[in-house]
C-alpha positions as CSV (number, residue, x, y, z in Angstrom):
1,E,9.7,2.1,55.6
2,N,10.0,0.6,52.2
3,A,12.3,3.4,51.1
4,I,14.5,3.0,54.2
5,M,15.0,-0.7,53.4
6,K,15.4,-0.1,49.5
7,D,18.1,2.5,50.2
8,G,19.9,0.4,52.8
9,A,19.3,3.1,55.4
10,D,18.1,0.9,58.1
11,R,21.3,1.3,60.1
12,W,20.1,4.4,61.9
13,V,17.0,5.8,63.5
14,H,14.5,7.6,61.3
15,A,11.8,10.1,62.3
16,S,9.0,11.0,59.8
17,H,5.8,13.0,59.6
18,L,3.5,11.5,57.0
19,Q,0.8,14.1,57.2
20,G,2.2,16.4,54.5
21,D,4.7,19.3,54.4
22,V,2.9,21.6,56.8
23,S,3.2,20.4,60.3
24,P,4.2,21.4,63.8
25,F,6.8,18.7,63.8
26,L,8.5,20.1,60.7
27,D,8.1,23.7,61.9
28,K,9.7,22.9,65.3
29,L,12.7,21.4,63.6
30,K,12.9,24.3,61.1
31,I,12.7,21.8,58.2
32,S,11.8,23.5,55.0
33,T,13.0,20.8,52.5
34,I,12.4,17.1,52.2
35,P,14.4,14.9,52.4
36,V,16.5,16.3,55.1
37,N,18.9,14.5,57.5
38,Y,20.7,15.4,60.6
39,I,23.3,13.3,62.4
40,V,22.8,13.9,66.1
41,D,24.9,12.7,69.1
42,K,23.5,11.2,72.1
43,H,23.4,14.6,73.8
44,G,21.2,16.0,71.0
45,V,24.0,18.1,69.4
46,I,23.8,18.2,65.5
47,L,27.0,16.9,64.2
48,A,26.2,17.2,60.5
49,K,23.1,17.8,58.2
50,N,22.0,17.2,54.7
51,L,24.8,14.7,53.7
52,H,24.0,12.4,51.0
53,G,25.8,9.7,49.0
54,K,29.7,9.7,49.1
55,S,29.7,12.7,51.5
56,L,27.6,10.8,53.9
57,E,29.6,7.7,53.6
58,D,32.8,9.6,54.1
59,W,31.5,11.4,57.2
60,I,30.4,8.2,58.8
61,E,33.7,6.4,58.0
62,N,35.8,9.3,59.5
63,Y,33.4,9.6,62.5
64,F,34.0,6.0,63.5
65,K,37.7,5.9,63.1
């Protein structure tokens, strides 16, 4: 939570598994690297993944136009 607030990433929902890298949660989502991010619409469709910095800002700006 501290990192979310520090990074200013409190504008969207986060999910986390704090038990280490090996977990059913990460396996189910096929996540092999951390951090990873997905932008998912209300229907559960992945719209984008692993966007960071300027790429993420640009994607969000264009999406909400």
